[in-house]
N, C-alpha and C positions, 0 to 999 in steps of 0.2 A: 318594660310594657310587661314580663311576663306581673313580679313583683304588684300590678292591682291585679290583677288577674286574683295570686292570694291574697290579699289582704275584700275584693274583694265576696272571696268563698269566705271568706270567714266571719263577713260583718252578715254575710248573708242570709232568709232565714225570718220569718215571721209568727215565733214562741217555738214551744214545745210540742210535736205530735201529739195529740190528746189517747190519754194509755191503753192501753190493750182491753179487752177486754174478752168474753170467752161468747167462744161464735165463730162462724164462716173464715178463713182466710184473707185479711184483708191486705185493698191492690194497693200500690201507691198505683196514678198515672204520673209517664215522661214524655217528655215535648224539647226537642231543642227543635229550637227558629233560628231563620237565618231573624237577623235583626235590626235587619233596614224590607227586606222584599214580606217577612210574613211569612216565606215558603217554611215546612215540617219539613227539620232534614230526618227526624224521626221522630219516632211515640211512637214511645211501649211501657206495660202492665207488667209490673215490676209483684212477684210477691214477698210476702212477709218473708224477710230475712236476706229476703236477695241481691246480689255488688250494684251494683256500678262502678267502677274505676274511670278518675280523670290525669292522663296524662299527660304531661309537657318541662319541657328545660325552662331550670328556672335561666336562665344567662346573665342576672345583674354578679351570679354566686357559679355561676355553673353546675351547677346542678342537675338532676335528671328528677323531681317529683310525684312520684304519684298520690292520687286519694282514696281513700277509696268509706264510699257508702255503702250505707245499706237502707233495705225499705222494713220504716216499721208502722204499721200504727199507718200509715197513708202520707205517710208523711216520709221523705230523706234522711238520715243522722251522718252528717260528717264522719264515719269510723275510723280510721287512720288514714296519720299519716306522715309518709319519704319523703328523707333527699338525700340522694346519693349522687356521690364521683362515681360520669364514666367510668366503666372499665374496673370503678374500687368494688370492696370484699360491704358486708354485713355493716350498715347505719353501724353506731348506734344510740342503743335503745334508752329513752327523756323520756320527764311524767309529761302524763297529755297533761296538767296545764301550763307546762312550760314553752307551749307548743306557738302555737303568739308572740311569744316574741324572740323565738327559731326562724320562721319567716320570714322576719328583720333585718334578723341577724346572718345569717344560710349556711355554711357545712351540714358534712352531714348527717342528723340526725334519723332517727326513725321510733311514730309513739304510733299506738295501742291506745282504744278504748275510753276516745275520745267518744261523745256523745251531741252534738253539732249540727241543730234546724238548719236545714234547707230548702229553701222554700219557691225562691228565684234568685236568679241567679244573670247578668250578663257581660261575660266573656266580651273583649276583645285582643284580634290577635292581631299575629304581635309576627313577627319575617325573620322572626327567629323560634319565639318557642315552643312550636310545632302542637302545638294543645291536642288533640283526642282523646273523642269518648268513649265507653265500652258500656254498651248493656242491652243486657237482653244475642247476645253472640256474636251485637254485629258496634263494628263500631267508627264513630262519625271523624273525618277528619276535617278541625274547623276548616283551614285554608283549606284546602280541598274546596269546598262549599259556600266560600264569604271570603275568600280573598285572605288575602295583607288592610285590612284595618278596619274588615270587617266587625260585625259582633255578630255570635252565639245566644239562642235568650233558652233561659234552663226555667219550666215552671212543670218543680213538684204540684200534686194533692192529691188527695184519694180521689179511688173509680171504686164505683158500683162495681158489685160485677155479678154480668153476661153470659147468655151463650159462646161467643167466641173470648171467654176471656176464662188464662192459663187454670188445670189443674192445678190449682197452689194445696202442700200439705194441708194439713188440719196441725193447728196454735193448740201449740200447749199449754198447761191451764201450769 
């Protein structure tokens, strides 16, 4: 089941976010919702460059997986992936272009410098993986929210700034 999570995550997305343009900082709205009931689990605005992190256990390979996302130009990009042996040392670094194969072959590794757009993902919750998504200082534990076999839907999109929006630092040119 966790292997399906990885495959869905790698294949998700709707093309690259638009190129950054001068002006006010862009915001990315990330919504996590119960896939069956539609109940909102989290709805958060990320400033340009702010990170969100998905952590889960890959039961097939026995590794702890950390996937790092960054808000860019009103979208989310998968920027880093780590497969780490529980209690093991620092995983070896690999090239970004090798990540897709390594998701399917297992073993510890760490890749940075990815730029894979993610717009929509549906996560199916297994009994072992313990997936949890952290954004804006809040962690959503998927199994606690939707139970075994449930689904969590992630949608990332550009958001318009409002008076209630977070104060984001100005973009650098």
